[in-house]
C-alpha atoms as one frame of an Amber mdcrd trajectory, in Angstrom:
protein
   0.000   0.000   0.000   1.473   3.334  -1.060   1.210   6.226   1.395  -0.809
   9.186   0.152   1.798  11.758   1.136   5.451  10.730   1.160   6.605  14.232
   2.159   5.115  14.114   5.673   7.580  12.235   7.916   5.143  10.025   9.845
   5.373  10.408  13.593   7.376  13.626  13.307   4.333  15.650  12.271   2.880
  18.397  14.447   0.706  15.876  16.253   3.150  13.008  16.018   5.589  11.639
  18.568   8.532  13.656  19.880  11.174  12.697  22.370  14.010  14.098  24.401
  16.667  12.575  26.640  18.975  14.091  29.226  21.576  12.746  31.648  22.482
  14.656  34.792  24.450  14.418  37.992  22.569  15.636  41.046  24.098  16.270
  44.444  22.998  17.195  47.938  24.919  17.933  51.136  22.663  15.656  53.210
  22.730  11.970  52.266  19.690  10.669  50.359  18.091   7.337  51.206  16.010
   5.061  48.973  12.698   6.727  49.834  14.040  10.210  49.107  15.514   9.198
  45.741  12.381   7.263  44.715   9.988  10.071  45.607  12.246  12.600  43.867
  12.319  10.508  40.682   8.562   9.890  40.786   7.878  13.588  41.292  10.158
  14.458  38.357   8.292  12.050  36.089   4.929  13.518  37.110   6.042  17.148
  36.814   7.509  16.505  33.355   4.285  14.771  32.268   2.157  17.637  33.569
   4.359  20.249  31.880   4.020  18.351  28.580   0.227  18.206  28.940   0.119
  21.908  29.848   2.108  22.609  26.659  -0.580  20.890  24.574   0.502  17.245
  24.408  -2.235  14.839  23.379  -0.825  12.055  25.534   2.295  10.803  27.252
   3.911   7.856  25.553   6.399   7.130  28.317   8.507   9.273  30.605  11.126
   7.213  32.364  14.248   7.622  34.413  17.114   5.409  35.417  19.149   6.437
  38.442  22.566   4.969  39.172  24.572   5.376  42.355  27.410   3.456  43.986
  24.739   2.114  46.380  22.210   0.833  43.852  19.801   1.586  41.033  16.318
   3.108  40.999  13.956   3.393  38.036  10.820   5.519  37.843   8.296   6.113
  35.100   4.852   7.279  34.089   2.610   6.835  31.073   0.531   9.865  31.957
  -0.660  12.187  34.678  -3.848  10.176  35.279  -1.831   6.968  35.582   0.478
   8.150  38.353   4.090   7.066  38.708   5.864   3.856  39.575   9.362   3.243
  40.847  11.468   0.279  41.843  14.931  -0.453  43.114  16.747   0.364  46.322
  19.949   1.772  47.688  22.207  -0.196  50.026  22.999   3.017  51.910  22.317
   6.765  51.635  24.213   8.694  48.941  25.114  12.336  48.332  25.202  12.072
  44.502  23.248  10.269  41.834  23.292  10.054  38.063  19.931  10.182  36.322
  19.031   9.571  32.692  15.548  10.729  31.671  13.720   9.976  28.414  10.462
  11.687  27.553   8.345  10.345  24.674   5.250  12.469  24.060   2.552  12.783
  21.398   1.255  16.094  20.104   3.988  18.624  20.863   7.246  19.324  19.116
  10.649  18.184  20.356  11.694  21.615  21.622   8.610  21.676  23.871   9.356
  18.166  25.169  12.931  19.299  25.854  11.751  22.377  27.757   9.238  20.390
  29.825  11.858  17.737  30.646  14.576  20.196  31.658  12.167  22.457  33.554
  10.731  19.442  35.409  14.207  18.171  36.284  15.316  21.556  37.606  12.053
  22.486  39.369  11.972  19.255  41.346  15.722  19.341  42.039  15.492  22.851
  43.477  12.410  21.935  45.507  14.220  18.947  47.009  17.421  20.855  47.810
  19.410  19.181  45.049  22.040  20.843  42.919  22.226  19.881  39.243  25.988
  19.600  39.001  26.064  18.740  35.300  23.601  17.869  32.555  23.934  16.773
  28.979  21.601  15.592  26.249  21.409  11.827  26.329  20.416   9.261  23.730
  17.293   7.158  24.154  17.756   4.181  26.478  15.854   1.079  27.417  16.461
  -1.947  29.608  18.814  -3.477  27.031  21.216  -0.550  27.323  22.038  -1.460
  30.906  24.057  -4.622  30.479  27.262  -3.123  31.855  28.157  -3.231  35.504
  27.031  -0.466  37.849  30.601   0.819  38.177  31.205   0.799  34.411  27.964
   2.667  33.750  28.700   5.307  36.403  32.132   5.764  34.818  30.471   6.209
  31.399  28.137   8.866  32.820  31.004  10.633  34.615  33.008  10.620  31.382
  30.029  11.848  29.351  29.266  14.665  31.757  32.920  15.722  32.098  33.606
  16.121  28.355  32.910  19.851  28.460  34.977  20.613  31.565
């Protein structure tokens, strides 16, 4: 079956699917336990989703995060404001730093709006929780298959990625 219009690039239309990814290192003077990190990640996912909807998104495809620390891994995600958030994972002990990768996949708004909502959500929640965004950098899309390396190797990759501009 031949498409009617070969000049319109499918999901990249005005009401198609757009995405954005960012990696960041967040730090706090007071150590953060599992509950703090989970609730922070869940709140970020929800704030990003709400900012996307406020910007005119038709729906949230998936907003997800993957947090790595020397004490463990935590993942959080949402498929929309009405669906709430979910997180899993735990930390062996409180930490003062964590590395987070966030991917936002949204329908109905353009990529620059998804980027703004993602970065604003990251920063708004970080500030509200007393976290400092030490470094951030655009990050490629990830999924569970990207995390086959060891925790230490992945943290080194993130440190290297975020230190390229220093």
